[in-house]
C-alpha positions, 0 to 999 in steps of 0.5 A, a space after each residue: 293062567 293067573 287067576 288072582 282076582 283084583 278089586 276095583 281100587 287094586 286095578 286102577 291104582 295098577 293102571 295109575 302106576 303104569 301111567 305114571 311110569 310112562 316118560 312121555 305121559 309125564 310132560 305132555 303138550 296138548 292142543 284143543 278147545 276149552 269146554 265146560 270150563 268151571 272155577 269151584 269155590 277151592 280154587 280149583 279149575 275143571 274143564 274139558 280139552 276137545 277136538 274135532 273127534 275126542 275130548 279130555 278131561 282136565 284139572 288145574 289146581 289152584 296153585 298152578 290156576 294163580 300164575 295164569 295172566 288171563 282168564 280162561 274161557 269155554 270156546 278158547 283154543 289153547 296149548 295145555 302143559 302137564 302130566 296124564 294120570 288116573 283118578 283112582 276113585 272114578 277110574 278115569 284118566 285125565 290131564 293134571 295141567 300146570 300151565 295154559 297158553 292160548 293160541 294165536 295170541 300170547 297170554 298176556 295180550 289176552 289177559 290185556 284185553 280181558 282186563 280192558 274190557 271188564 274195567 271199561 265195563 265198570 266205568 273206569 274209563 269214563 271221562 265224567 271221572 277224570 279230574 282236571 290237573 292243577 294249572 301251576 302245581 306246587 308239588 308233584 309226586 313222581 312214583 317210579 324207579 329211582 334208578 331209571 333214566 325217566 325219573 331224571 328226564 322228568 326231573 330236568 324237564 320240570 325244573 327247566 320248565 318251571 323251577 317253582 315246583 317242588 318235585 317229591 320222588 317216591 321210588 318204587 319198583 316198576 317191574 316183577 311181581 314186587 312192582 304192583 303193590 309198591 306202586 299201589 302203595 305209593 299212591 296211597 301213600 301220597 293221597 293219605 298224607 297229601 304229598 303233592 297236588 299231582 301225581 305222575 307215576 310210569 316208567 321208561 319203555 320196554 316189552 309188554 312184559 316189562 310194563 305189565 306192573 301198569 296192566 295190573 288191576 290193582 294198580 288201575 283201581 288205585 289210580 282210579 280211587 286217587 283223590 289227587 290227579 294222576 298222569 300215567 307216563 308209561 313207555 314210548 308213544 305206541 305203548 298204551 297200558 290200562 293205567 292209561 286208560 284209568 288215569 286223568 291224563 295219559 302222557 306218550 312218554 315220562 318226558 311228556 308227562 313232565 311237559 304236561 304237568 307244568 306251564 312253560 316258564 318262558 311261554 308264561 314270561 312271554 305271554 306276560 310281556 306280551 300283555 305288558 306291550 298290549 297294556 301300554 298300547 292300550 293306555 297310549 290309545 286312551 290318552 290320545 283319545 283323551 287329549 283329542 277330546 279336551 283339545 275339542 272341548 278347549 276350542 268350543 265356544 262356550 268356554 272361550 266366550 261363556 256369555 255368548 253361550 247365555 245369549 244364545 240361550 236367551 234368544 232361544 228362550 225368547 223364540 220358545 216363549 213367542 211359540 208358547 204365546 202364540 199357540 195359547 192365543 190360538 187355544 183360547 180363541 178356539 174355546 172361546 168361539 166353542 163357548 159362544 155356539 154352545 151358549 147360544 145352543 144352550 139359550 135356544 133350548 131354555 125353558 125360559 124361552 118357552 114361557 117368554 112366549 105365552 107357555 107356563 111350567 107346571 111343578 108339584 109340591 116336590 119341584 117335580 115337573 107335572 107332564 101328565 094329569 096322573 102325576 097329581 091328585 085332586 086337591 094337590 098344590 102345584 106351583 104354576 110358572 109364567 113369564 113374570 112369577 109363579 103361581 101357587 094353585 090347587 087341583 080342583 078337577 082333572 080332565 082328559 084330552 081325547 087325543 084321537 
């Protein structure tokens, strides 16, 4: 019996060597559910892959994780690709994962939905941030591939609809890993140097992989940050990319983008011709109305016989004068009668009437009427008014009357 004693490190290394030499374990596919998914500052991803009965520790190094096109989350069903090996320090075997594929939905679709949710939460899709398109753009910058059919269709339609617009082509790649930074650079260039009034960016149709550059977060943020209005024109009618949500206007196709960007010169010309016809009709109507009014004035008597108008007004003036005189007479007569009544009433109440009947009126030295013996003192001088004159008297005695 071999009695050789091994250290723990030696034993772990032997087991590691045995596992590393097993071909089936060097390239495995394992299906399970992600659990306890963590991303460390180093960029490495650590997680557990489990099913209903077992679990498997896994690690994905930064170099492999950077290639993922979606964000793994705990609870997500995936298929993991990699190799089984032993980490000698812990004596535990684990899956060194090189790739993950979500189950049921492709990784690109998962990445699309995750980015869409993220940007929507940040407000990049809000209508309040969308800028209006210029009605008559003088220059339009097209950011797309110079070799594709889409750019030729757009230039042709723009020239047909509104030939006054100048087209500036900023050629970029629209597919592959180099495409997103080139599109971002072209958008920033157009804004920095104000090369146009409007930007159209996009490409023709294709698979989700072909259109993926316009689902890139960098492209989405460049469109959002653009000071120039942006029309997104990617793929065909059913294709909707992240760029379509962020852009100020979404076009169903590149050709539709050209139709949205500029007005149709034929429609403008037809509109102007219609306005011209309406203007002439309005002028004719105004002239006819004026001619009718002129004829009406010409037939009026005042113009045919000016003196007749003066005579009519003179007759009207005489009538008004007679009415005023009659009204004044009635007013004066009413006031005269009222005056006579008031004068009679005043005469009846006059103190002179009382004096003429044998009464007299006494007043003190200040001219105030003496109504009571208490109004004067002994030796006060008083004035006594009688029918035919005034008597100046002195009070020698006061005698009160017994009224009981």
